[in-house]
DRENRO-921659 format. One line per field, with one value per atom (N, C-alpha, C): residue number from 1; residue in one letter; atom name; x, y, z. Coordinates in steps of 0.02 Angstrom, whole numbers, plus 50000, padded with zeros to 5 digits. Last residue first. Layout:
N
resi: NUM_...
resn: A_...
name: CA_...
east: X_...
north: Y_...
up: Z_...
END
This chain:
145
resi: 145_145_145_144_144_144_143_143_143_142_142_142_141_141_141_140_140_140_139_139_139_138_138_138_137_137_137_136_136_136_135_135_135_134_134_134_133_133_133_132_132_132_131_131_131_130_130_130_129_129_129_128_128_128_127_127_127_126_126_126_125_125_125_124_124_124_123_123_123_122_122_122_121_121_121_120_120_120_119_119_119_118_118_118_117_117_117_116_116_116_115_115_115_114_114_114_113_113_113_112_112_112_111_111_111_110_110_110_109_109_109_108_108_108_107_107_107_106_106_106_105_105_105_104_104_104_103_103_103_102_102_102_101_101_101_100_100_100_99_99_99_98_98_98_97_97_97_96_96_96_95_95_95_94_94_94_93_93_93_92_92_92_91_91_91_90_90_90_89_89_89_88_88_88_87_87_87_86_86_86_85_85_85_84_84_84_83_83_83_82_82_82_81_81_81_80_80_80_79_79_79_78_78_78_77_77_77_76_76_76_75_75_75_74_74_74_73_73_73_72_72_72_71_71_71_70_70_70_69_69_69_68_68_68_67_67_67_66_66_66_65_65_65_64_64_64_63_63_63_62_62_62_61_61_61_60_60_60_59_59_59_58_58_58_57_57_57_56_56_56_55_55_55_54_54_54_53_53_53_52_52_52_51_51_51_50_50_50_49_49_49_48_48_48_47_47_47_46_46_46_45_45_45_44_44_44_43_43_43_42_42_42_41_41_41_40_40_40_39_39_39_38_38_38_37_37_37_36_36_36_35_35_35_34_34_34_33_33_33_32_32_32_31_31_31_30_30_30_29_29_29_28_28_28_27_27_27_26_26_26_25_25_25_24_24_24_23_23_23_22_22_22_21_21_21_20_20_20_19_19_19_18_18_18_17_17_17_16_16_16_15_15_15_14_14_14_13_13_13_12_12_12_11_11_11_10_10_10_9_9_9_8_8_8_7_7_7_6_6_6_5_5_5_4_4_4_3_3_3_2_2_2_1_1_1
resn: G_G_G_V_V_V_R_R_R_L_L_L_D_D_D_E_E_E_L_L_L_A_A_A_A_A_A_R_R_R_F_F_F_A_A_A_A_A_A_P_P_P_L_L_L_E_E_E_T_T_T_P_P_P_R_R_R_R_R_R_T_T_T_E_E_E_R_R_R_D_D_D_V_V_V_Y_Y_Y_V_V_V_H_H_H_V_V_V_F_F_F_H_H_H_G_G_G_Q_Q_Q_A_A_A_C_C_C_A_A_A_A_A_A_D_D_D_E_E_E_G_G_G_E_E_E_R_R_R_F_F_F_V_V_V_A_A_A_L_L_L_E_E_E_Y_Y_Y_R_R_R_V_V_V_S_S_S_S_S_S_R_R_R_G_G_G_L_L_L_H_H_H_A_A_A_V_V_V_R_R_R_V_V_V_G_G_G_V_V_V_G_G_G_L_L_L_T_T_T_E_E_E_P_P_P_F_F_F_T_T_T_A_A_A_P_P_P_A_A_A_F_F_F_F_F_F_A_A_A_C_C_C_G_G_G_T_T_T_E_E_E_V_V_V_V_V_V_L_L_L_G_G_G_I_I_I_V_V_V_A_A_A_G_G_G_G_G_G_Q_Q_Q_V_V_V_D_D_D_L_L_L_A_A_A_G_G_G_R_R_R_A_A_A_A_A_A_L_L_L_Y_Y_Y_A_A_A_N_N_N_V_V_V_A_A_A_T_T_T_D_D_D_F_F_F_Y_Y_Y_A_A_A_Y_Y_Y_Y_Y_Y_I_I_I_V_V_V_N_N_N_N_N_N_V_V_V_H_H_H_G_G_G_Y_Y_Y_V_V_V_D_D_D_N_N_N_D_D_D_A_A_A_W_W_W_R_R_R_T_T_T_P_P_P_T_T_T_P_P_P_H_H_H_H_H_H_Y_Y_Y_P_P_P_Y_Y_Y_A_A_A_T_T_T_R_R_R_A_A_A_E_E_E_P_P_P_T_T_T_P_P_P_R_R_R_A_A_A_M_M_M
name: N_CA_C_N_CA_C_N_CA_C_N_CA_C_N_CA_C_N_CA_C_N_CA_C_N_CA_C_N_CA_C_N_CA_C_N_CA_C_N_CA_C_N_CA_C_N_CA_C_N_CA_C_N_CA_C_N_CA_C_N_CA_C_N_CA_C_N_CA_C_N_CA_C_N_CA_C_N_CA_C_N_CA_C_N_CA_C_N_CA_C_N_CA_C_N_CA_C_N_CA_C_N_CA_C_N_CA_C_N_CA_C_N_CA_C_N_CA_C_N_CA_C_N_CA_C_N_CA_C_N_CA_C_N_CA_C_N_CA_C_N_CA_C_N_CA_C_N_CA_C_N_CA_C_N_CA_C_N_CA_C_N_CA_C_N_CA_C_N_CA_C_N_CA_C_N_CA_C_N_CA_C_N_CA_C_N_CA_C_N_CA_C_N_CA_C_N_CA_C_N_CA_C_N_CA_C_N_CA_C_N_CA_C_N_CA_C_N_CA_C_N_CA_C_N_CA_C_N_CA_C_N_CA_C_N_CA_C_N_CA_C_N_CA_C_N_CA_C_N_CA_C_N_CA_C_N_CA_C_N_CA_C_N_CA_C_N_CA_C_N_CA_C_N_CA_C_N_CA_C_N_CA_C_N_CA_C_N_CA_C_N_CA_C_N_CA_C_N_CA_C_N_CA_C_N_CA_C_N_CA_C_N_CA_C_N_CA_C_N_CA_C_N_CA_C_N_CA_C_N_CA_C_N_CA_C_N_CA_C_N_CA_C_N_CA_C_N_CA_C_N_CA_C_N_CA_C_N_CA_C_N_CA_C_N_CA_C_N_CA_C_N_CA_C_N_CA_C_N_CA_C_N_CA_C_N_CA_C_N_CA_C_N_CA_C_N_CA_C_N_CA_C_N_CA_C_N_CA_C_N_CA_C_N_CA_C_N_CA_C_N_CA_C_N_CA_C_N_CA_C_N_CA_C_N_CA_C_N_CA_C_N_CA_C_N_CA_C_N_CA_C_N_CA_C_N_CA_C_N_CA_C_N_CA_C_N_CA_C_N_CA_C_N_CA_C_N_CA_C_N_CA_C_N_CA_C_N_CA_C_N_CA_C_N_CA_C_N_CA_C_N_CA_C_N_CA_C
east: 47142_47151_47220_47164_47130_47154_47215_47241_47199_47235_47173_47185_47364_47313_47248_47440_47436_47381_47422_47389_47379_47509_47425_47397_47621_47611_47533_47624_47624_47597_47627_47564_47572_47751_47693_47645_47846_47845_47776_47786_47824_47795_47773_47737_47792_47874_47864_47824_47782_47847_47820_47752_47740_47812_47767_47786_47778_47745_47701_47701_47846_47849_47785_47799_47815_47822_47729_47709_47731_47747_47791_47765_47603_47655_47686_47516_47541_47621_47359_47437_47462_47225_47263_47339_47054_47127_47188_46927_46983_47031_46764_46834_46875_46619_46641_46713_46451_46492_46554_46285_46344_46402_46239_46197_46227_46281_46301_46256_46226_46215_46232_46168_46233_46254_46118_46085_46163_46104_46059_46072_46130_46137_46090_46197_46150_46142_46364_46301_46260_46471_46410_46361_46642_46562_46532_46768_46745_46650_46969_46857_46834_47088_47039_46975_47245_47174_47133_47375_47331_47266_47555_47482_47435_47675_47653_47579_47700_47751_47724_47537_47599_47652_47409_47461_47507_47231_47305_47352_47129_47131_47205_47108_47147_47141_46944_46983_47038_46806_46866_46911_46635_46688_46750_46560_46580_46647_46381_46447_46494_46291_46321_46367_46158_46222_46249_46027_46061_46137_45897_45953_45965_45943_45954_45883_45977_45929_45958_46004_46014_45995_45915_45958_45967_46036_45972_45997_46152_46106_46044_46256_46215_46165_46454_46378_46319_46555_46532_46471_46755_46685_46635_46898_46856_46785_47069_47014_46975_47156_47164_47100_47195_47140_47161_47338_47272_47240_47418_47366_47321_47576_47482_47474_47720_47678_47602_47758_47792_47763_47654_47663_47706_47563_47649_47666_47427_47466_47533_47397_47366_47390_47490_47494_47459_47457_47434_47453_47471_47514_47518_47434_47485_47513_47300_47363_47419_47223_47213_47277_47230_47270_47253_47195_47259_47290_47052_47083_47166_47019_47014_47071_47055_47088_47084_46921_47007_47045_46818_46826_46933_46837_46820_46857_46814_46884_46871_46671_46744_46790_46607_46609_46678_46617_46652_46656_46552_46629_46653_46431_46462_46543_46388_46410_46426_46345_46405_46421_46204_46257_46333_46119_46142_46216_46012_46068_46097_45851_45886_45962_45750_45739_45781_45758_45718_45715_45845_45790_45728_45951_45928_45874_46049_46002_45974_46152_46172_46111_46110_46120_46151_46086_46030_46035_46212_46188_46117_46240_46238_46198_46379_46307_46296_46491_46471_46392_46606_46535_46527_46719_46713_46641_46794_46727_46720_46886_46893_46818_46885_46918_46892_46744_46806_46810_46648_46721_46759_46565_46623_46684_46459_46511_46565_46448_46435_46487_46403_46453_46428_46290_46315_46357_46380_46312_46337_46405_46419_46361_46350_46349_46359_46457_46419_46416_46502_46503_46456
north: 45464_45510_45530_45260_45324_45377_45102_45170_45220_45001_45019_45095_45002_44987_45007_44987_45045_45054_44842_44888_44957_44773_44760_44824_44834_44849_44826_44780_44848_44857_44642_44667_44747_44629_44598_44637_44666_44728_44686_44657_44645_44672_44788_44762_44737_44752_44798_44754_44697_44690_44745_44673_44709_44716_44497_44587_44605_44380_44411_44476_44294_44320_44364_44213_44173_44219_44302_44249_44219_44486_44424_44352_44563_44541_44487_44724_44662_44633_44768_44770_44711_44821_44787_44799_44912_44926_44854_44929_44884_44920_45001_44992_44934_45011_45004_45016_45016_45027_45041_44983_44971_44990_44997_44981_44979_45121_45078_45060_45167_45194_45127_45097_45137_45158_44939_45000_45030_44819_44882_44943_44735_44720_44789_44820_44768_44782_44834_44862_44812_44902_44835_44861_44942_44955_44902_44989_44935_44966_45022_45055_45014_44984_44958_44991_45050_45054_45037_44939_44995_44977_44950_44942_44967_44944_44891_44886_45096_45038_44959_45113_45125_45085_45187_45115_45141_45224_45237_45171_45158_45252_45259_45062_45088_45148_44987_45036_45032_44880_44890_44945_44831_44868_44872_44699_44728_44764_44657_44671_44710_44519_44591_44599_44431_44432_44521_44360_44398_44411_44270_44268_44326_44376_44301_44301_44545_44483_44430_44695_44660_44588_44850_44789_44759_45011_44965_44893_45062_45108_45065_45045_45026_45065_45035_45098_45064_44981_44982_45020_44946_44972_44971_44900_44871_44926_44857_44910_44898_44764_44801_44853_44620_44675_44704_44559_44553_44611_44459_44526_44521_44403_44380_44456_44343_44402_44361_44227_44242_44290_44086_44165_44177_43983_43990_44051_44010_43944_43947_44110_44109_44046_44238_44140_44142_44371_44335_44246_44405_44450_44405_44372_44338_44370_44444_44460_44434_44337_44348_44375_44379_44318_44307_44507_44490_44427_44473_44524_44526_44395_44372_44401_44477_44423_44403_44579_44587_44545_44494_44531_44533_44439_44385_44426_44546_44503_44463_44601_44632_44596_44472_44503_44535_44457_44427_44434_44587_44590_44531_44555_44617_44609_44475_44458_44513_44562_44529_44479_44587_44645_44619_44472_44498_44550_44522_44494_44527_44495_44526_44505_44436_44435_44470_44426_44477_44485_44334_44307_44375_44352_44344_44328_44279_44302_44301_44175_44268_44293_44050_44069_44118_44071_44074_44076_44200_44132_44128_44306_44291_44226_44316_44287_44281_44418_44392_44395_44501_44476_44433_44647_44553_44542_44776_44739_44676_44910_44840_44814_45037_45025_44956_45155_45088_45053_45237_45267_45207_45190_45227_45246_45165_45120_45140_45308_45278_45221_45300_45334_45297_45360_45299_45336_45443_45442_45384_45437_45436_45434_45567_45504_45486_45644_45666_45577_45661_45625_45619
up: 47358_47388_47388_47355_47323_47373_47291_47336_47295_47218_47275_47300_47168_47122_47180_47296_47266_47211_47336_47358_47328_47237_47230_47257_47287_47222_47208_47428_47411_47345_47388_47431_47420_47347_47284_47339_47421_47383_47332_47599_47546_47488_47716_47670_47605_47855_47814_47764_48015_47977_47905_48183_48136_48072_48244_48254_48197_48242_48263_48274_48224_48278_48303_48133_48181_48244_48018_48046_48099_48050_48027_48070_47998_48042_48007_47969_47935_47977_48033_48034_48018_47954_47961_47957_47987_47974_47991_47880_47920_47917_47853_47870_47911_47763_47835_47818_47733_47711_47784_47636_47697_47676_47521_47573_47651_47417_47453_47524_47273_47330_47367_47149_47138_47203_47103_47161_47145_47049_47003_47052_47200_47114_47087_47315_47305_47243_47395_47347_47331_47530_47500_47459_47534_47537_47507_47641_47600_47592_47650_47665_47597_47748_47695_47693_47788_47806_47744_47818_47770_47807_47884_47908_47840_47877_47900_47898_47811_47831_47819_47742_47788_47765_47668_47654_47678_47657_47696_47690_47577_47601_47641_47472_47512_47540_47433_47428_47477_47357_47389_47406_47350_47342_47394_47343_47398_47362_47282_47263_47314_47308_47327_47269_47253_47236_47251_47347_47326_47301_47421_47396_47357_47575_47528_47489_47576_47613_47547_47663_47590_47638_47695_47702_47657_47725_47679_47699_47800_47753_47740_47906_47870_47867_47949_47944_47905_48047_47990_47988_48090_48086_48038_48162_48100_48119_48198_48192_48138_48180_48246_48240_48108_48114_48178_48048_48088_48089_47917_47924_47979_47891_47882_47922_47806_47819_47821_47739_47776_47836_47677_47672_47736_47681_47698_47685_47671_47703_47728_47608_47665_47703_47516_47534_47599_47449_47493_47467_47294_47354_47426_47190_47209_47251_47160_47136_47160_47210_47139_47107_47362_47328_47257_47367_47388_47354_47336_47293_47298_47452_47373_47314_47537_47537_47463_47524_47536_47515_47539_47476_47474_47649_47602_47533_47741_47745_47676_47697_47693_47690_47734_47663_47644_47856_47828_47761_47896_47911_47884_47876_47821_47839_47980_47913_47874_48086_48085_48006_48033_48048_48037_47929_47989_48001_47797_47822_47875_47862_47817_47837_47949_47869_47832_48079_48056_47966_48106_48116_48101_47970_48032_48038_47846_47860_47936_47795_47827_47852_47788_47845_47846_47651_47667_47754_47576_47600_47626_47460_47512_47518_47351_47357_47422_47283_47336_47361_47175_47186_47244_47222_47223_47239_47120_47168_47157_47141_47154_47190_47177_47111_47107_47223_47255_47175_47181_47234_47239_47108_47097_47118_47200_47174_47132_47328_47236_47239_47499_47442_47384_47617_47570_47515_47757_47681_47660_47927_47850_47824_48048_48018_47955_48148_48087_48078_48326_48261_48203
END
C-alpha cells in the first residue's frame, strides 16, 4: 500500500479552527497521535451542530465510528491554532466517509490527514437508519468527487 502524500488546504471545503492545548503534547514535545482523532471528531460534530443537523442530547440519530485511520507528515505542538479540514468522500443511505486533514497556521500542506466512517443509527435501537434530510443537506455541501 502506497503511503499517502499531504494534500492542500483547498481540497477541503470546511475548516474548523482548533487551538492545541498544553495536555495535547506528549513527552516528545509534539501533539500525540491519539489527539488528532479528537480534533477530527470535534471538527465534524462542530460543523454538523452549526448546520442544525446534530442534536447531541436529544436527536433520534447518532453516529457510530466503524473505521478510522490517520497518516502523519509533520508535527504540531502547543501553542498553535490548527485548521482541521473536512470533506465527505462517500455519502450512503446510513453511512458517511469523512476525510480530514490538519493544517498548521500559514502552511498549505497537511501535517496529518485521515478518515472516519460513521454509521448513523437510531439512538434507541442502535440499528442503522437513513440519514435525516438535515444531515444529508449539510453533508452534501462537503461532498467531493
